[in-house]
C-alpha positions in Angstrom: 30.4 192.0 93.2 32.6 192.9 90.3 35.3 190.4 91.6 32.7 187.7 91.2 31.2 188.8 87.9 34.6 189.3 86.2 35.9 185.7 86.3 32.4 184.4 85.6 32.1 186.4 82.4 35.6 185.3 81.4 34.7 181.6 81.9 31.4 181.7 80.1 32.8 183.8 77.2 35.3 181.1 76.4 34.6 179.4 73.0 34.0 175.9 74.5 31.6 177.3 77.1 29.7 179.2 74.4 29.6 176.2 72.1 28.3 174.0 75.0 25.5 176.6 75.6 24.6 176.6 71.9 24.3 172.8 71.9 22.2 172.8 75.0 19.9 175.4 73.5 19.8 173.3 70.3 18.7 170.3 72.3 16.0 172.4 74.1 14.7 173.7 70.7 14.6 170.3 69.2 12.7 169.0 72.3 10.2 171.8 71.9 9.7 171.0 68.3 11.7 173.9 66.9 13.7 171.8 64.5 15.0 174.6 62.2 16.2 176.7 65.2 17.6 173.6 66.9 19.6 172.5 63.8 20.9 176.1 63.3 22.0 176.3 67.0 23.7 172.9 66.7 25.6 173.8 63.6 26.7 177.1 65.1 28.0 175.3 68.3 29.9 172.7 66.3 31.3 175.3 63.9 32.4 177.5 66.9 34.4 174.6 68.3 35.9 173.7 65.0 37.0 177.2 64.1 38.3 177.9 67.6 40.5 174.8 67.6 41.7 175.2 64.1 45.3 176.6 63.7 44.7 179.0 60.8 42.0 180.7 62.9 43.6 180.6 66.3 47.0 181.7 65.0 45.6 184.6 63.0 43.6 185.8 66.1 46.7 185.5 68.4 49.2 187.1 66.0 48.3 190.8 66.7 48.8 190.2 70.5 51.9 188.1 70.1 53.9 190.5 68.0 52.8 193.7 69.8 56.4 194.0 71.3 59.6 192.3 70.2 61.6 190.2 72.7 64.6 191.6 74.5 67.8 190.2 73.2 70.5 192.0 75.3 69.2 193.7 78.4 72.3 195.9 78.5 71.1 197.7 75.3 68.3 199.4 77.3 70.5 201.5 79.5 70.3 201.8 83.3 67.6 199.2 84.2 67.4 198.5 88.0 64.5 196.0 88.3 62.9 193.1 86.5 59.2 192.6 87.2 57.7 189.1 86.6 53.9 189.0 86.6 52.0 186.2 88.2 50.7 183.1 86.5 49.4 179.7 87.7 50.9 177.2 90.1 49.9 174.3 92.3 50.4 175.5 95.8 49.5 172.4 97.8 52.0 169.9 96.5 54.9 168.9 98.7 57.5 169.3 96.0 60.1 172.0 95.1 58.5 175.3 94.0 60.0 175.0 90.5 57.9 171.9 89.9 54.7 173.5 91.2 54.9 176.4 88.8 52.7 176.2 85.7 54.3 176.2 82.2 53.4 179.9 81.8 54.8 180.8 85.2 58.0 178.8 84.5 58.6 180.5 81.2 58.1 183.9 82.7 60.4 183.3 85.6 63.0 181.8 83.2 63.0 185.0 81.1 63.1 187.2 84.2 66.2 185.3 85.5 67.9 185.6 82.1 67.4 189.4 82.2 68.5 189.5 85.8 71.7 187.6 85.0 72.9 190.5 82.8 72.0 193.1 85.4 74.0 192.3 88.5 72.6 195.4 90.4 68.9 194.9 89.6 66.2 193.6 91.8 63.7 190.8 90.9 60.1 191.8 91.6 57.8 188.8 91.5 54.1 189.2 91.8 50.8 187.3 92.0 48.2 185.9 94.4 45.1 183.9 94.1 41.4 184.9 94.6 41.1 181.8 96.7 42.2 182.6 100.2 43.1 178.9 100.8 45.9 179.0 98.2 49.4 180.3 98.7 50.4 183.1 96.3 52.4 182.3 93.2 54.8 185.1 94.3 55.9 182.8 97.0 56.6 180.0 94.4 58.5 182.5 92.2 60.7 183.6 95.0 61.5 180.1 96.2 62.3 178.9 92.7 64.5 181.9 92.0 66.3 181.3 95.3 66.8 177.6 94.5 68.3 178.7 91.2 70.9 180.8 92.9 69.4 184.2 93.2 70.4 186.1 96.3 67.3 186.5 98.5 68.3 190.1 99.2 67.6 190.8 95.5 64.0 189.4 95.6 61.0 191.5 96.3 57.7 189.5 96.5 54.4 191.2 96.0 52.0 188.4 97.2 48.7 190.2 97.4 47.7 191.5 93.9 45.2 189.1 92.1 45.1 190.8 88.7 47.3 192.9 86.4 45.9 196.3 87.5 46.7 195.5 91.2 50.1 194.3 90.2 50.8 197.6 88.5 50.0 199.7 91.6 52.0 197.3 93.8 55.0 197.6 91.6 54.6 201.4 91.5 54.7 201.5 95.3 58.0 199.6 95.4 59.9 201.4 92.6 61.4 204.9 92.9 60.2 207.7 90.7 61.6 207.3 87.2 63.2 203.9 88.0 63.5 201.9 84.8 62.4 198.2 84.7 61.7 195.3 82.5 58.2 193.9 82.5 58.1 190.2 81.9 54.9 188.4 81.0 53.5 186.2 78.2 53.6 187.8 74.7 49.8 187.5 74.4 49.4 189.3 77.7 52.0 192.0 77.1 49.9 194.7 75.3 47.3 194.7 78.0 49.9 194.6 80.8 51.8 197.5 79.4 48.6 199.5 79.3 47.8 198.7 82.9 51.3 199.9 84.0 51.0 203.0 82.0 47.6 203.8 83.6 49.4 203.4 87.0 51.9 206.1 85.9 54.8 203.7 85.0 56.8 203.3 81.8 57.8 199.6 81.6 60.2 198.1 79.1 58.3 195.2 77.6 60.1 191.8 77.7 57.6 189.4 76.3 58.1 185.6 76.5 56.0 182.5 75.9 55.4 183.1 72.2 52.7 180.5 71.3 52.9 180.7 67.5 55.7 180.4 65.1 56.6 182.8 62.4 57.1 180.4 59.5 54.6 178.8 57.2 53.5 175.3 58.3 52.5 172.6 55.9 52.3 169.6 58.2 49.0 167.6 58.4 48.8 168.3 62.1 48.6 172.0 61.4 45.2 171.6 59.6 43.7 169.3 62.3 41.8 170.9 65.1 43.5 170.5 68.5 43.0 171.4 72.2 46.2 173.5 72.0 44.7 175.7 69.3 41.5 176.0 71.3 43.5 177.3 74.3 45.0 179.9 72.0 41.6 181.2 71.0 40.5 181.2 74.6 43.5 183.3 75.5 42.6 185.8 72.8 39.1 186.1 74.2 40.4 186.5 77.7 42.8 189.3 76.6 40.2 191.3 74.7 37.7 191.0 77.6 40.4 192.2 80.0 41.2 195.1 77.6 37.6 196.1 77.7 37.5 196.0 81.5 40.8 197.8 81.9 39.4 201.3 82.6 36.9 199.9 85.1 39.7 198.1 87.0 41.7 201.2 87.5 38.7 203.4 88.3 37.8 201.0 91.1 41.3 200.8 92.5 41.9 204.5 92.5 38.4 205.2 93.9 39.1 202.8 96.7 42.4 204.0 98.0 45.6 203.5 96.1 47.5 204.1 99.3 46.7 200.5 100.3 49.3 199.3 97.8 51.9 201.7 99.0 51.5 200.5 102.6 51.5 196.8 101.6 54.4 197.1 99.2 56.5 198.9 101.9 56.4 195.7 104.0 57.7 193.7 101.1 60.5 196.2 100.3 61.9 195.8 103.8 61.6 192.1 104.4 63.6 189.1 103.3 62.0 186.1 101.7 61.8 182.6 103.3 63.9 179.7 101.9 62.5 176.8 99.9 61.4 174.7 102.8 59.5 177.5 104.5 56.8 177.8 101.9 55.2 174.4 102.2 51.5 174.6 102.7 50.2 174.8 106.2 47.3 172.3 106.3 44.0 173.5 107.7 44.9 177.1 107.9 43.7 180.0 105.7 46.2 182.1 104.0 45.6 185.0 106.4 45.8 182.7 109.4 49.2 181.2 108.7 52.0 182.2 111.1 54.9 184.2 109.9 57.5 182.2 107.9 60.9 182.8 109.4 64.2 182.6 107.5 66.3 180.4 109.8 69.5 181.9 108.5 68.6 185.5 109.3 65.9 185.3 111.9 63.9 187.7 109.9 60.2 187.0 109.3 59.6 186.0 105.7 57.7 188.5 103.5 54.7 186.1 103.1 54.3 185.8 106.8 54.6 189.6 107.3 52.2 190.3 104.6 49.6 187.9 106.0 50.0 189.1 109.5 49.8 192.8 108.8 48.0 193.1 105.5 45.7 190.1 105.2 43.2 191.0 102.6 41.3 189.6 99.6 40.2 192.1 97.1 36.7 190.7 97.3 36.5 192.6 100.7 38.5 195.7 99.7 36.4 198.3 101.5 36.7 196.5 104.9 40.5 196.2 104.5 40.9 199.8 103.4 39.4 201.1 106.5 41.8 198.9 108.6 44.8 199.8 106.4 44.3 203.5 106.9 45.1 203.0 110.6 48.4 201.4 109.9 51.5 203.6 110.2 
């Protein structure tokens, strides 16, 4: 139930959704003859849209999240780091184009930063994570891995965690793969970094933040466009609302995961840690099949089942049905 309520609350708490609700209530009030109330609700709805899409407001709201951690300039300055973790973002899984094209802007920026850090750390592994709550969609971890391989990363260095659907689950999946005390960079959007770090700390890890995707500049802007409301600024405000809602739900996320069975993540991640990833052409969508029904994706060069195929064959689960999966996972060796 929480997995249904959580995205719904996030959707309806967005400024545009709230403004739409206020306008609808205003129309209802006016229709019922409550003119004062109707006009007040209408003004509030329009004002909410204006302020949410106005750069002075959106940038001011986003600044505390954006500058919570500085970017990483030289990865070698941080000592013995053996892993780079790239958190999931959006992608279009059902297009028959290279994975790098299917990644969203946020996902592309995160992967780019992860590969930049990995380039300076020749012995480090690349951990890519992320799945979808929709069982019909392939996980973004698959897209990350394919894009990284297409850009020249050795598949043996890639570990894909293609089951976590939120940051809390990603934290426990990463914990299951890393050795105790292993140092790693955590790559995600700057606005998401503060909450992501807290999730990983709650899972018992100590990440080195490597934020990317800074959405606001640091200088003073005097152009006319800065003072005109825009959809881009509205998205910034929506991001802030999303992050603070996620922060408030953080404790509940971890309570539910630990209360369920954190061993599920250890068993699932153990599969990823010992499997190679399929090449670019192996990850094309299999039409008409659910994610859990797709056959194992084999790497034609090694004959080894791809990690996505192994995951789905042995650990097919959606976290909407955690309890049912946990009972099955306990019987796995």
